[in-house]
C-alpha positions as a printed NumPy array, in Angstrom:
array([[ 61.732,  94.793,  20.287],
       [ 64.831,  93.036,  19.087],
       [ 68.292,  94.465,  19.757],
       [ 69.846,  96.424,  16.931],
       [ 72.746,  94.672,  15.212],
       [ 76.083,  96.442,  15.408],
       [ 77.997,  97.265,  12.235],
       [ 81.429,  98.772,  11.962],
       [ 82.163, 101.973,  10.155],
       [ 84.069,  99.855,   7.606],
       [ 81.026,  97.58 ,   7.107],
       [ 78.927, 100.642,   6.447],
       [ 81.42 , 101.808,   3.831],
       [ 81.88 ,  98.422,   2.142],
       [ 78.292,  97.152,   2.353],
       [ 76.393, 100.435,   2.098],
       [ 73.859,  99.236,  -0.533],
       [ 72.998,  96.097,   1.43 ],
       [ 72.756,  98.019,   4.707],
       [ 70.688, 100.867,   3.25 ],
       [ 68.305,  98.341,   1.654],
       [ 67.845,  96.784,   5.104],
       [ 67.196, 100.225,   6.632],
       [ 64.6  , 100.875,   3.942],
       [ 62.878,  97.628,   4.965],
       [ 62.768,  98.866,   8.582],
       [ 65.99 ,  97.463,  10.097],
       [ 68.004,  99.697,  12.44 ],
       [ 71.74 ,  99.414,  13.159],
       [ 74.217, 100.656,  15.747],
       [ 77.392, 101.931,  14.088],
       [ 80.706, 101.329,  15.849],
       [ 84.219, 102.71 ,  15.379],
       [ 87.197, 101.07 ,  17.061],
       [ 84.775,  99.048,  19.182],
       [ 82.906, 102.119,  20.462],
       [ 79.245, 102.741,  19.703],
       [ 79.126, 106.061,  17.846],
       [ 75.653, 106.291,  16.387],
       [ 72.481, 104.703,  15.124],
       [ 71.269, 104.222,  11.6  ],
       [ 67.482, 104.106,  11.8  ],
       [ 64.686, 104.202,   9.217],
       [ 62.577, 107.318,   8.953],
       [ 58.982, 107.029,  10.016],
       [ 56.756, 106.077,   7.153],
       [ 54.274, 108.566,   5.849],
       [ 50.641, 107.854,   6.484],
       [ 49.142, 105.295,   4.187],
       [ 46.135, 105.699,   1.947],
       [ 42.973, 104.415,   3.585],
       [ 40.345, 103.095,   1.168],
       [ 36.878, 104.618,   1.475],
       [ 35.277, 101.357,   2.632],
       [ 37.854, 100.952,   5.427],
       [ 37.36 , 104.569,   6.553],
       [ 33.582, 104.081,   6.568],
       [ 33.916, 100.893,   8.637],
       [ 36.157, 102.657,  11.189],
       [ 33.783, 105.62 ,  11.319],
       [ 30.802, 103.436,  12.195],
       [ 32.495, 102.298,  15.416],
       [ 33.958, 105.699,  16.361],
       [ 32.503, 107.456,  19.4  ],
       [ 29.921, 110.187,  18.828],
       [ 31.192, 113.77 ,  18.83 ],
       [ 29.361, 116.557,  20.615],
       [ 29.311, 119.448,  18.148],
       [ 28.738, 121.967,  20.943],
       [ 31.696, 120.674,  22.988],
       [ 33.888, 120.617,  19.881],
       [ 33.051, 124.241,  19.05 ],
       [ 33.619, 125.33 ,  22.661],
       [ 37.049, 123.638,  22.696],
       [ 37.935, 125.165,  19.33 ],
       [ 36.863, 128.647,  20.402],
       [ 38.867, 128.359,  23.616],
       [ 42.155, 127.742,  21.823],
       [ 41.763, 129.696,  18.589],
       [ 42.159, 133.39 ,  17.872],
       [ 38.73 , 134.645,  16.887],
       [ 40.163, 137.783,  15.305],
       [ 43.007, 136.34 ,  13.281],
       [ 41.903, 138.074,  10.071],
       [ 42.148, 141.735,  11.115],
       [ 44.446, 142.745,  13.997],
       [ 42.604, 146.11 ,  14.366],
       [ 39.201, 144.55 ,  15.125],
       [ 40.171, 143.922,  18.754]])
């Protein structure tokens, strides 16, 4: 991981479009004021990307098998079986 470049508060003000475009491309910056590090400007995590059907199918073929019984037991252990009607209990 490369170190984040430092930019001054004035740079951020004067070059905001250029800096924000770089953030959108994934670049992070440390913002300074009077030579002191005061914050970070970092890109937000990207949302999940669309996975084409063929790629999903290829990944699924190599995925480990799932035990339906173990899955149901785990689900039942952590879920509220009576969530629909609080008076059933």
